[in-house]
C-alpha positions as CSV (number, residue, x, y, z in Angstrom):
1,M,204.6,14.2,139.4
2,S,207.0,15.1,142.2
3,A,204.4,16.2,144.7
4,H,203.7,12.7,146.0
5,R,207.4,11.8,146.3
6,N,209.0,11.7,149.7
7,V,211.6,14.5,149.6
8,L,214.0,15.7,152.3
9,A,216.0,18.9,151.8
10,F,219.4,20.0,153.1
11,V,220.2,23.7,152.8
12,M,223.9,24.4,153.1
13,A,224.0,27.6,155.3
14,G,227.4,27.4,156.9
15,G,229.2,29.8,154.5
16,E,231.7,32.1,156.2
17,G,231.3,34.7,153.4
18,A,234.8,36.1,153.6
19,R,234.4,38.0,150.4
20,L,231.4,39.9,151.9
21,H,233.4,41.2,154.8
22,P,232.6,43.5,156.7
23,L,228.9,42.6,156.3
24,T,229.8,39.1,157.5
25,A,231.9,40.3,160.5
26,N,229.2,39.3,162.9
27,R,226.9,37.1,160.8
28,C,227.2,34.3,158.4
29,K,226.6,34.9,154.7
30,P,223.1,33.5,154.5
31,A,222.0,35.8,157.3
32,V,223.2,39.0,155.5
33,P,220.2,41.3,154.9
34,F,218.9,41.7,151.3
35,N,216.6,44.4,150.0
36,G,214.1,46.1,152.3
37,K,213.1,43.2,154.5
38,H,214.7,39.9,153.7
39,R,217.9,37.9,154.3
40,I,219.7,35.9,151.6
41,V,218.6,32.6,153.1
42,D,214.9,33.5,152.6
43,F,215.2,32.9,148.9
44,V,216.1,29.2,149.0
45,L,213.7,28.5,151.9
46,S,210.9,30.2,150.0
47,N,211.6,28.3,146.9
48,L,211.4,25.0,148.8
49,V,208.2,25.9,150.6
50,N,206.6,27.2,147.4
51,S,207.6,23.9,145.8
52,E,205.8,22.0,148.5
53,I,209.0,20.6,150.0
54,Y,208.3,21.1,153.7
55,S,211.0,18.9,155.4
56,T,214.2,20.9,155.5
57,Y,217.4,20.8,157.6
58,L,219.4,24.0,157.6
59,L,223.1,23.1,158.2
60,V,224.8,26.1,159.9
61,Q,228.4,26.7,161.1
62,Y,230.1,30.1,161.1
63,K,228.6,33.0,163.2
64,S,225.2,31.4,163.0
65,Q,223.3,33.1,165.9
66,S,221.7,35.8,163.8
67,L,220.6,33.2,161.3
68,I,219.3,30.9,164.0
69,E,217.2,33.7,165.5
70,H,215.9,34.7,162.1
71,V,214.7,31.1,161.4
72,R,213.2,30.8,164.8
73,Q,211.1,34.0,164.3
74,T,210.3,33.6,160.6
75,W,210.3,30.0,159.5
76,T,207.9,28.4,161.9
77,M,206.3,25.8,159.7
78,A,202.9,26.2,161.4
79,R,202.6,29.3,159.2
80,F,202.6,27.0,156.1
81,M,201.8,23.4,157.0
82,P,201.5,21.8,160.5
83,Q,203.7,18.8,161.4
84,Q,206.4,19.8,158.9
85,F,209.6,21.5,159.7
86,I,212.6,23.7,158.9
87,T,215.2,22.8,161.5
88,V,218.5,24.4,162.1
89,V,221.3,21.9,162.6
90,P,224.8,23.0,163.8
91,P,227.8,20.7,163.7
92,Q,226.9,17.7,165.9
93,M,230.5,16.4,166.0
94,R,229.1,12.8,166.2
95,N,232.3,11.5,164.5
96,G,234.9,13.6,166.3
97,P,235.7,17.1,167.4
98,E,235.6,18.6,163.9
99,W,233.4,21.2,162.3
100,F,232.0,20.6,158.8
101,Q,235.0,20.1,156.5
102,G,233.0,20.6,153.3
103,T,229.5,20.5,151.8
104,A,229.4,16.7,151.6
105,D,230.9,16.2,155.0
106,A,228.2,18.5,156.4
107,V,225.6,16.1,155.1
108,Y,227.6,13.0,156.2
109,Q,227.8,14.3,159.7
110,N,224.0,14.3,159.7
111,I,223.6,11.0,157.8
112,H,221.4,9.7,160.6
113,L,218.8,12.3,159.7
114,I,218.4,10.7,156.2
115,E,218.4,7.2,157.6
116,S,215.6,8.1,160.1
117,F,213.5,10.1,157.6
118,R,213.9,7.5,154.9
119,P,213.2,9.8,151.9
120,D,213.0,8.7,148.2
121,I,214.9,11.9,147.1
122,V,217.3,14.2,148.9
123,A,217.7,17.8,147.7
124,V,220.9,19.5,148.6
125,F,220.7,23.3,147.9
126,G,222.9,26.3,148.7
127,A,221.8,29.2,150.7
128,D,223.7,32.0,149.1
129,H,221.8,33.0,146.0
130,I,219.0,35.4,144.8
131,Y,216.5,33.6,142.6
132,R,213.2,31.9,142.2
133,M,213.0,28.2,141.3
134,D,210.2,25.6,141.2
135,V,212.2,22.7,142.6
136,R,209.4,20.3,141.6
137,Q,210.2,20.8,138.0
138,M,213.8,19.8,138.6
139,I,212.7,16.7,140.5
140,D,210.3,15.8,137.7
141,F,213.2,16.0,135.2
142,H,215.4,13.9,137.5
143,V,212.8,11.2,137.7
144,K,211.9,11.3,134.0
145,T,215.5,10.9,132.9
146,G,216.2,8.0,135.4
147,A,219.1,9.9,136.9
148,H,220.9,8.9,140.1
149,A,221.8,12.6,140.6
150,S,220.9,15.9,138.9
151,V,222.7,19.2,138.9
152,A,221.0,22.5,138.3
153,T,223.0,24.4,135.6
154,L,223.1,27.7,133.8
155,P,225.6,29.4,131.4
156,V,228.4,31.6,132.8
157,R,231.0,33.6,131.1
158,L,234.3,31.7,130.4
159,D,236.2,34.2,132.5
160,Q,234.0,33.3,135.5
161,S,234.5,29.5,135.2
162,D,237.0,29.5,138.1
163,Q,234.2,30.5,140.4
164,F,231.9,27.5,139.6
165,G,231.7,23.8,139.1
166,I,231.8,23.4,135.3
167,V,230.0,20.5,133.5
168,E,230.2,19.1,130.0
169,I,227.1,17.3,128.7
170,D,226.0,15.2,125.8
171,D,222.8,15.7,123.7
172,D,220.7,13.8,126.3
173,H,221.8,16.2,129.2
174,R,224.0,13.5,130.7
175,I,227.0,14.9,132.4
176,R,230.3,13.6,130.9
177,D,232.7,15.7,132.9
178,F,232.5,17.8,136.1
179,K,235.4,20.1,137.2
180,E,235.3,22.2,140.3
181,K,236.4,25.8,139.6
182,P,238.8,25.1,136.7
183,K,241.2,27.9,135.8
184,T,240.3,27.4,132.1
185,T,237.6,25.5,130.3
186,R,236.1,24.9,126.9
187,P,232.9,26.8,125.9
188,M,229.6,24.9,126.0
189,P,228.1,23.6,122.7
190,G,226.6,26.4,120.6
191,S,228.6,29.2,122.4
192,R,232.0,30.7,122.1
193,T,231.8,32.8,125.3
194,H,230.0,30.7,127.9
195,A,230.4,27.5,129.8
196,L,227.8,25.5,131.6
197,A,228.1,25.9,135.4
198,S,226.6,24.2,138.4
199,M,224.3,26.3,140.6
200,G,225.2,24.3,143.7
201,N,221.7,22.8,143.7
202,Y,221.6,19.0,143.6
203,I,218.9,16.2,143.6
204,F,219.9,12.7,144.6
205,N,218.2,9.4,144.9
206,A,218.5,8.8,148.6
207,D,220.0,5.3,148.4
208,V,222.7,6.5,146.0
209,L,223.5,9.5,148.2
210,L,223.9,7.3,151.3
211,R,226.3,5.0,149.5
212,Q,228.3,7.8,148.1
213,L,228.6,9.7,151.4
214,R,229.9,6.6,153.2
215,K,232.4,5.9,150.4
216,M,233.5,9.5,150.4
217,H,234.1,9.4,154.2
218,D,236.1,6.2,153.9
219,N,238.3,7.9,151.3
220,G,238.8,11.0,153.4
221,E,236.9,13.2,150.9
222,T,234.6,16.1,152.0
223,D,232.9,18.0,149.2
224,F,230.2,17.5,146.6
225,G,231.8,19.6,143.8
226,K,235.4,18.5,144.4
227,H,234.8,14.8,145.2
228,I,231.4,13.2,145.0
229,L,230.1,14.5,141.7
230,P,233.3,14.2,139.7
231,A,233.6,10.6,141.0
232,M,230.1,9.7,140.0
233,V,230.4,10.8,136.4
234,N,231.7,7.4,135.2
235,S,229.8,5.2,137.7
236,H,226.4,6.7,137.8
237,K,223.9,8.6,135.6
238,L,224.4,12.3,136.3
239,V,222.2,14.8,134.4
240,A,222.2,18.5,134.0
241,Y,219.0,20.3,134.7
242,D,218.6,23.5,132.6
243,F,217.6,26.2,135.0
244,D,216.5,28.4,132.0
245,T,213.6,25.9,131.4
246,N,212.2,26.6,134.9
247,E,208.9,28.5,134.8
248,I,207.7,30.5,137.8
249,P,204.0,31.4,138.1
250,G,203.3,35.1,138.4
251,A,206.6,36.2,136.7
252,K,206.2,39.3,134.6
253,P,207.4,39.6,130.9
254,Y,209.8,42.3,131.7
255,E,211.7,40.3,134.3
256,E,215.0,38.6,133.4
257,H,214.0,35.0,132.7
258,G,216.1,32.6,134.7
259,Y,217.4,35.4,137.0
260,W,220.0,34.0,139.4
261,R,222.8,35.8,141.2
262,D,225.6,34.6,143.4
263,V,225.9,37.5,145.8
264,G,229.2,36.3,147.3
265,T,231.1,39.6,146.7
266,I,230.3,43.1,147.8
267,D,230.0,44.2,144.1
268,A,227.6,41.4,143.2
269,Y,225.5,41.9,146.4
270,Y,225.3,45.7,145.7
271,Q,224.2,45.3,142.1
272,A,221.6,42.6,142.9
273,H,219.8,45.1,145.1
274,F,219.4,47.5,142.3
275,D,218.1,44.8,139.9
276,T,215.0,44.8,142.1
277,L,214.2,48.6,141.7
278,G,211.9,50.4,139.2
279,A,208.6,49.8,137.7
280,E,209.9,47.0,135.5
281,P,212.9,45.5,137.4
282,K,215.0,42.6,136.3
283,F,213.9,40.7,139.5
284,R,210.6,41.7,141.1
285,M,210.5,41.1,144.8
286,T,206.7,41.0,145.0
287,N,205.0,38.0,143.4
288,S,201.9,36.8,145.1
289,R,202.0,33.4,143.3
290,W,205.6,32.8,144.3
291,P,206.3,35.0,147.4
292,I,209.7,35.4,149.1
293,Y,208.7,35.1,152.7
294,A,209.9,37.4,155.5
295,S,209.3,37.6,159.2
296,P,206.2,39.3,160.7
297,D,206.8,43.0,161.6
298,P,205.0,44.9,164.4
299,A,206.7,48.2,163.6
300,E,204.9,51.3,162.5
301,S,204.7,52.4,158.9
302,A,207.4,54.5,157.3
303,Q,207.0,58.2,157.6
304,I,207.8,60.7,154.8
305,E,207.8,64.2,156.1
306,N,208.9,65.7,152.8
307,G,211.8,65.6,150.4
308,T,212.6,64.1,147.0
309,I,212.5,60.4,146.4
310,N,213.4,58.7,143.2
311,R,213.3,54.9,142.7
312,S,213.9,53.9,146.3
313,V,212.7,51.5,149.0
314,V,211.8,52.8,152.5
315,G,211.5,50.1,155.2
316,S,209.0,50.1,158.1
317,G,209.6,52.5,161.0
318,S,211.8,54.7,158.8
319,I,211.6,58.5,158.7
320,V,212.6,60.7,155.8
321,D,212.5,64.3,156.8
322,G,213.3,66.8,154.0
323,A,216.0,64.5,152.4
324,T,216.8,63.4,148.9
325,L,216.8,59.7,148.1
326,D,217.9,58.5,144.6
327,H,218.1,54.7,144.2
328,A,218.3,54.3,147.9
329,M,217.3,51.2,150.0
330,L,216.4,51.9,153.6
331,R,215.8,48.9,155.8
332,R,213.9,49.1,159.1
333,S,214.0,52.1,161.4
334,V,216.3,54.3,159.4
335,H,216.1,58.1,160.0
336,V,217.3,60.4,157.2
337,E,217.5,64.0,158.4
338,R,216.9,67.3,156.6
339,N,219.0,68.1,153.5
340,A,220.8,64.7,153.6
341,N,221.4,63.1,150.2
342,L,221.6,59.4,149.5
343,A,222.4,58.2,146.0
344,H,222.7,54.5,145.1
345,C,223.0,53.5,148.8
346,I,221.9,50.6,151.0
347,V,221.2,51.6,154.6
348,M,220.6,48.9,157.2
349,E,218.6,48.8,160.5
350,R,218.6,51.6,163.1
351,S,220.9,53.9,161.2
352,R,220.6,57.6,161.1
353,I,221.9,59.9,158.3
354,G,222.7,63.2,159.8
355,R,221.5,66.6,158.6
356,G,223.3,67.7,155.4
357,A,225.2,64.4,155.0
358,H,226.0,63.3,151.4
359,V,226.5,59.7,150.7
360,K,226.8,57.9,147.4
361,R,227.5,54.3,146.2
362,C,227.7,53.1,149.8
363,I,226.5,50.2,151.9
364,I,225.9,51.4,155.5
365,D,225.5,48.4,157.9
366,Q,223.2,48.6,160.9
367,D,223.5,50.8,163.9
368,N,225.4,53.7,162.3
369,D,224.9,57.4,163.1
370,I,226.3,59.2,160.2
371,P,227.4,62.7,161.5
372,P,225.8,65.9,160.1
373,G,227.6,67.1,157.0
374,E,229.6,63.9,156.5
375,R,230.6,63.0,153.0
376,I,231.2,59.4,151.9
377,G,231.8,58.1,148.4
378,F,233.2,61.3,146.9
379,D,236.9,60.9,147.7
380,L,237.7,57.2,147.5
381,Q,241.3,57.7,148.5
382,A,240.2,59.3,151.8
383,D,237.4,56.7,152.2
384,R,239.9,53.9,152.0
385,R,241.7,55.2,155.0
386,R,238.5,54.6,157.0
387,F,236.4,51.9,155.3
388,P,236.6,48.9,153.0
389,V,236.2,50.0,149.4
390,T,235.8,47.6,146.4
391,E,237.7,48.0,143.2
392,S,234.6,49.4,141.6
393,G,234.3,52.1,144.2
394,I,231.6,50.8,146.5
395,V,232.2,52.0,150.1
396,V,231.1,49.7,153.0
397,V,230.6,51.3,156.5
398,P,230.8,48.5,159.1
399,A,228.1,48.0,161.7
400,G,228.4,50.5,164.5
401,F,231.3,52.4,163.0
402,F,229.7,55.7,163.8
403,P,228.3,55.3,167.3
404,R,224.9,56.8,168.2
405,R,225.1,60.4,169.5
406,E,222.7,62.4,171.5
407,R,220.6,64.7,169.3
408,A,218.1,67.4,169.7
409,A,214.5,66.3,170.0
410,A,213.2,65.0,166.7
411,P,210.8,62.4,165.4
412,V,212.4,59.0,166.3
413,A,211.8,55.7,164.6
414,P,210.6,52.9,166.8
415,R,213.5,51.2,168.6
416,I,214.3,47.6,168.3
417,E,215.7,45.6,171.2
418,A,219.5,45.6,171.4
419,G,221.1,42.7,169.7
420,H,218.2,42.0,167.4
421,D,219.4,42.0,163.8
422,A,216.0,42.8,162.2
423,A,217.2,42.1,158.7
424,C,214.1,40.6,157.4
425,D,211.2,42.4,159.0
426,T,208.3,43.3,156.8
427,G,206.9,46.7,156.2
428,P,205.6,49.0,153.5
429,R,207.6,49.1,150.3
430,I,207.6,52.6,148.8
431,E,208.9,52.9,145.3
432,V,208.6,56.2,143.4
433,A,210.0,55.8,139.9
434,A,211.0,58.9,138.0
């Protein structure tokens, strides 16, 4: 079994997240809040910890301060196992004044960490996805098949093939071809509509990875998907691990088996939130046998004065005072005033929804004070003159767009220190399904 093997993990958390703008205007993609109390990066880190992989380097680059603070506050490994670590590593520029030029270059620039740790196996995982995965099962498959490198895979629609690395395999799961984001591709065996795609999660034998990184660098190459893996197809044994075979303890029968979402666009990010709602969601955030960890939270409990709440999440320190929430997600310290109406909305930290405001199909980033009577999401043409709006009609209000105003005395949610992006703080989860 994999538990006794010496495993070192690298998590690629340097993503700029341009397609998630404006949510990534001041934070990197892995630091973007998700659901009531988490950030996107919490999923991969929780999967590694739950899989008993405790030695992890988190490689960061763009707008990383919020992520660094989150890891410092949340991912102190003393909570899980002393003498183990999750360490943030920015570009060290040991080989010149360049930032990471690609995923493989990021690992190459930190090749000394592999050499000093001397692992048997190196796991290289992305930080941008919403899922649960027992990594030990993938490592066991890697060892059993005698692979030099393994790629976690799942089916994607053919019209999405240009967003993924696409692999072709034989009957023994060996990868015979690897193309990074091809414009067109053939369907996978047994399907007319889907191709087999890389999830961006890789397992390498450490000695093989070291040799390939040095060879890549000498050739001026920088990326796993574009360079290293395609080049290894003919010279090494690459195998495809079927993510659908991964079994998670505590999963419920009603959950979507093999749930995995790339939340790299506003539309995908928005939809993934609502996959977690309801009495029988596609992806259940609470699972005591495979938890998704979040930071400790000293805030007070949420306060519901009165109102109507249907299938919503209310974060700690929030106040709902005579408002209507329908498929709404309130993160920490959100105040929704009387007669306000939120429908299919995500509202982030320290925001206030003014009296009588009506908002639908909207993501409101932190520190916004929506004026009384404001209407957002009802006239998309007018909304586009003020806010980013996706093709599907999701409105995004950037952080601090509506500055805080002085209000008459009213119950006020606990304040958070300025500059603290409390995107992952824990608190009561209140769901009332109709």
